[in-house]
C-alpha positions as CSV (number, residue, x, y, z in Angstrom):
1,M,29.2,29.9,-20.6
2,T,29.8,28.5,-24.0
3,T,29.8,30.8,-27.0
4,K,29.2,28.0,-29.6
5,P,26.4,25.5,-29.9
6,C,27.4,22.3,-28.1
7,A,27.1,18.5,-28.7
8,V,27.0,16.4,-25.6
9,T,28.3,12.8,-25.9
10,V,27.6,10.2,-23.3
11,G,29.6,7.1,-24.2
12,S,32.7,4.9,-24.6
13,L,36.4,5.5,-24.5
14,H,38.7,2.7,-25.8
15,H,42.4,2.5,-26.3
16,D,42.5,1.0,-29.8
17,I,45.3,-1.3,-31.0
18,V,45.0,-1.5,-34.8
19,I,46.7,-4.4,-36.7
20,E,47.2,-4.2,-40.4
21,A,47.1,-7.7,-42.1
22,P,46.5,-9.1,-45.5
23,H,43.2,-10.6,-44.3
24,R,41.4,-11.3,-41.1
25,P,42.0,-14.8,-39.6
26,V,39.5,-17.5,-39.6
27,A,39.1,-19.9,-36.7
28,G,42.5,-21.6,-35.9
29,E,44.4,-19.5,-38.4
30,T,47.5,-17.4,-37.6
31,V,48.0,-14.4,-40.0
32,T,51.3,-12.5,-40.3
33,G,50.5,-8.7,-40.2
34,Q,52.4,-5.8,-41.6
35,R,52.3,-3.4,-38.6
36,W,50.4,-2.4,-35.5
37,F,49.8,1.0,-33.9
38,R,47.6,2.4,-31.2
39,K,45.0,5.1,-31.5
40,F,42.5,7.0,-29.5
41,G,39.1,5.3,-29.8
42,G,35.7,4.2,-28.5
43,K,32.7,5.3,-30.4
44,G,31.8,7.9,-27.8
45,G,35.3,9.5,-27.8
46,N,35.6,9.4,-31.6
47,Q,32.2,11.0,-32.1
48,A,32.9,13.7,-29.5
49,V,36.2,14.5,-31.2
50,A,34.6,14.5,-34.6
51,A,31.9,16.9,-33.4
52,A,34.6,19.3,-32.2
53,A,36.5,19.0,-35.5
54,A,33.3,20.0,-37.3
55,G,33.3,23.2,-35.4
56,C,30.9,23.0,-32.4
57,A,31.6,22.9,-28.8
58,S,31.9,19.3,-27.5
59,R,31.5,17.8,-24.1
60,M,31.7,14.2,-23.0
61,V,30.5,12.0,-20.1
62,G,32.5,8.9,-19.6
63,A,35.0,7.0,-17.5
64,L,38.6,5.9,-17.6
65,G,40.9,3.9,-15.4
66,D,43.9,5.3,-13.6
67,D,46.2,3.5,-16.1
68,A,48.5,4.4,-19.0
69,F,45.6,3.7,-21.4
70,G,43.4,6.2,-19.6
71,Q,46.1,8.9,-19.6
72,F,46.6,8.4,-23.3
73,M,42.9,8.7,-24.0
74,R,42.3,11.7,-21.9
75,E,45.2,13.5,-23.6
76,N,43.8,12.8,-27.0
77,L,40.3,13.7,-25.9
78,T,41.3,17.1,-24.7
79,S,43.7,17.8,-27.6
80,G,40.8,17.0,-29.9
81,G,38.8,19.9,-28.4
82,V,36.5,18.0,-26.1
83,E,35.7,19.2,-22.6
84,D,36.4,16.3,-20.3
85,R,35.5,17.4,-16.7
86,W,32.7,14.8,-16.7
87,V,35.0,11.9,-17.6
88,D,35.9,10.2,-14.4
89,E,39.2,8.5,-13.5
90,L,38.4,5.4,-11.5
91,P,41.2,4.1,-9.2
92,G,42.2,0.5,-9.6
93,Q,40.0,-0.1,-12.7
94,A,41.1,-0.8,-16.2
95,S,40.2,1.5,-19.0
96,G,38.3,0.2,-22.0
97,M,40.3,-1.1,-25.0
98,S,39.9,-2.8,-28.4
99,V,41.9,-4.7,-30.9
100,A,41.0,-4.1,-34.6
101,I,42.3,-6.0,-37.6
102,S,42.3,-3.9,-40.8
103,D,42.7,-6.1,-43.9
104,A,44.1,-5.4,-47.4
105,T,40.7,-4.2,-48.7
106,G,40.5,-1.5,-45.9
107,D,37.7,-3.2,-44.1
108,Y,38.1,-4.3,-40.5
109,G,36.8,-6.4,-37.6
110,A,37.3,-5.6,-33.9
111,V,36.9,-6.9,-30.4
112,I,36.2,-4.5,-27.5
113,V,36.8,-5.0,-23.7
114,S,34.5,-2.4,-22.0
115,G,36.4,-1.9,-18.7
116,T,35.4,1.4,-17.1
117,N,32.8,2.1,-19.8
118,L,30.5,0.0,-17.7
119,A,30.9,2.3,-14.7
120,I,29.9,5.7,-16.1
121,D,28.4,8.0,-13.3
122,K,24.8,9.0,-14.2
123,G,25.0,11.7,-11.6
124,H,26.9,13.9,-14.1
125,L,23.7,14.2,-16.1
126,S,22.1,16.5,-13.5
127,D,25.0,19.0,-13.8
128,A,23.6,22.1,-15.5
129,A,27.0,23.1,-16.8
130,L,27.1,19.9,-18.9
131,W,24.0,21.1,-20.8
132,D,24.9,24.8,-21.2
133,G,24.4,25.7,-24.8
134,A,23.8,22.1,-25.8
135,K,21.8,21.4,-28.9
136,V,22.0,17.7,-29.3
137,L,22.9,14.5,-27.4
138,I,24.9,11.7,-29.0
139,L,24.6,8.1,-27.8
140,Q,26.0,4.7,-28.8
141,N,25.7,1.0,-27.7
142,E,29.1,0.6,-26.0
143,V,27.8,1.6,-22.6
144,P,25.0,0.2,-20.4
145,E,21.5,0.9,-21.7
146,A,20.5,2.3,-18.3
147,V,23.1,5.0,-18.8
148,N,21.7,5.8,-22.3
149,I,18.2,5.9,-21.0
150,A,19.2,8.3,-18.2
151,A,21.1,10.5,-20.7
152,A,18.2,10.6,-23.2
153,E,15.7,11.5,-20.5
154,A,18.0,14.3,-19.3
155,A,18.2,15.6,-22.9
156,H,14.5,15.5,-23.5
157,Q,13.9,17.4,-20.2
158,R,15.9,20.2,-21.8
159,G,14.2,19.9,-25.2
160,L,17.2,18.4,-27.0
161,P,17.1,15.8,-29.8
162,V,18.8,12.4,-29.2
163,I,21.0,10.8,-31.8
164,L,21.6,7.1,-31.3
165,N,24.3,5.3,-33.2
166,A,23.1,1.8,-32.5
167,A,26.5,0.3,-32.7
168,P,27.4,-2.3,-32.0
169,Y,24.0,-3.8,-32.5
170,R,22.3,-5.3,-29.4
171,P,18.6,-5.7,-28.6
172,M,17.2,-2.5,-27.2
173,S,14.2,-1.9,-25.1
174,S,11.1,-0.1,-26.3
175,E,11.6,2.4,-23.4
176,F,15.0,3.4,-24.8
177,L,14.0,3.5,-28.5
178,G,11.1,5.6,-27.5
179,L,13.6,8.3,-26.5
180,V,15.5,8.3,-29.7
181,D,14.9,11.1,-32.3
182,I,17.5,10.2,-34.9
183,L,18.8,6.7,-35.4
184,V,22.0,6.1,-37.3
185,V,22.9,2.5,-38.3
186,N,25.1,0.8,-40.8
187,A,24.1,-2.1,-43.0
188,V,24.7,-4.8,-40.4
189,E,22.8,-2.9,-37.7
190,A,19.9,-2.0,-40.0
191,E,19.4,-5.6,-41.0
192,A,19.5,-6.7,-37.4
193,M,16.8,-4.2,-36.4
194,C,14.4,-4.5,-39.3
195,G,15.3,-7.7,-41.3
196,V,16.1,-5.9,-44.6
197,A,19.4,-7.0,-46.1
198,V,21.3,-3.8,-47.0
199,D,23.6,-4.5,-50.0
200,S,22.8,-1.4,-52.2
201,L,21.6,2.1,-52.0
202,A,18.1,1.1,-52.9
203,S,18.0,-1.5,-50.1
204,A,19.4,1.0,-47.7
205,E,16.5,3.3,-48.5
206,K,14.1,0.4,-48.1
207,A,15.5,-0.3,-44.6
208,A,15.3,3.4,-43.7
209,K,11.6,3.4,-44.7
210,V,10.9,0.3,-42.5
211,L,12.8,1.7,-39.5
212,V,11.2,5.1,-39.7
213,E,7.9,3.4,-38.9
214,Q,9.4,2.9,-35.4
215,L,11.5,6.1,-35.0
216,P,11.1,9.7,-36.0
217,S,14.2,10.0,-38.3
218,V,16.6,7.3,-39.6
219,V,19.9,7.3,-41.4
220,V,21.2,4.1,-42.9
221,T,24.8,4.1,-44.1
222,A,25.7,1.6,-46.7
223,G,29.5,2.0,-47.0
224,G,30.7,2.5,-50.5
225,D,27.2,2.7,-51.9
226,G,26.2,5.8,-49.9
227,L,23.4,6.4,-47.4
228,A,19.7,6.7,-47.1
229,I,17.6,9.1,-44.9
230,A,13.9,8.8,-43.9
231,D,11.6,10.8,-41.7
232,S,8.0,11.9,-41.6
233,S,8.4,13.9,-44.9
234,G,9.7,10.9,-46.9
235,S,13.0,9.3,-47.9
236,S,16.0,10.1,-50.0
237,A,19.4,8.6,-50.9
238,L,22.8,10.1,-51.2
239,P,25.5,8.2,-53.2
240,A,28.9,7.7,-51.8
241,I,31.7,10.2,-52.7
242,P,34.3,8.5,-54.8
243,V,37.7,8.2,-52.9
244,K,40.7,5.9,-52.7
245,L,39.9,3.7,-49.8
246,V,42.6,3.3,-47.2
247,S,40.6,2.0,-44.2
248,T,37.0,2.2,-43.0
249,H,38.0,2.1,-39.3
250,G,36.3,5.0,-37.5
251,A,34.4,6.3,-40.5
252,G,31.0,5.8,-38.9
253,D,32.1,7.8,-35.9
254,R,33.4,10.6,-38.1
255,F,30.0,10.6,-39.8
256,V,28.0,10.7,-36.6
257,G,30.1,13.4,-34.9
258,T,29.9,15.6,-38.0
259,L,26.2,15.0,-38.4
260,A,25.6,16.1,-34.8
261,A,27.7,19.2,-35.2
262,R,25.9,20.3,-38.3
263,L,22.5,19.8,-36.6
264,C,23.9,22.0,-33.7
265,F,24.4,24.7,-36.3
266,G,20.8,24.4,-37.5
267,D,21.1,22.3,-40.6
268,D,18.2,20.1,-41.5
269,L,18.9,16.3,-41.4
270,E,19.6,15.9,-45.1
271,T,22.0,18.9,-45.3
272,A,23.7,17.6,-42.1
273,A,24.0,14.1,-43.6
274,E,25.6,15.5,-46.8
275,A,28.3,17.2,-44.7
276,A,28.8,14.1,-42.7
277,N,29.1,12.0,-45.8
278,L,31.8,14.3,-47.1
279,A,33.7,14.1,-43.8
280,A,33.5,10.3,-43.7
281,A,34.8,10.1,-47.3
282,A,37.8,12.2,-46.3
283,H,38.4,10.0,-43.3
284,V,38.5,6.7,-45.1
285,S,41.0,8.0,-47.6
286,K,43.6,8.9,-45.0
287,V,46.3,6.7,-43.5
288,F,46.1,6.2,-39.8
289,A,49.2,7.1,-37.7
290,E,49.9,6.6,-34.1
291,K,48.9,9.7,-32.1
């Protein structure tokens, strides 16, 4: 039995290859980069590790292939403090992976190949041990919606709130959105969901107000401008913490995992978001190194 409150993550695991380049190529262009390195990734994996780093117990449901990528990711998942017994190894299948290009400004673009993330076993969601001490469920959009729906239903059966980081954006069913308690989106995802262009803290708050008409609680992150929160009690905005930007890669995942952990410990949404904002600021100011 766990002695700490627990965040359960159902989601993706990707072997990330990160390329540093002066800029991201346009169609037909070849760009000469400075270096490349690999890192543990996938929104699900990153968020589960971030939750553990923020002090709560962390468990993950996912799937890996029986390949070198899978071994690398499992080692990083467990060394990051995440309990992995519900992460399957699927013989003969390729693990998920991504290639990200980080440019001179610290921004990035990425391509993912889902691999085994499309084959997560929903049967794990009926295991009582998975939910022992659980306080929150974390979901993303890098696995099939049917898996997310099953996970959200299992969480609600146990009275747990569901956090959805709707990234990457894709159309979502009303059935699924009806199971979401806290929506976390960035500027791109917010605009896709509600039509409000987010290019400032004020517009982030406007988007949050529109989205909260559909969902109980909403957090809209606006990069270097900060973030906005809205729920039934109203809305508020938090400015960004000034840091020297190195790379934004993975910052959203650090935010979501920390947010979930603070909610596990009983923080209200705004207090949890403040802690998550601080963690994300620390993350973007650090240089990545191969793990």
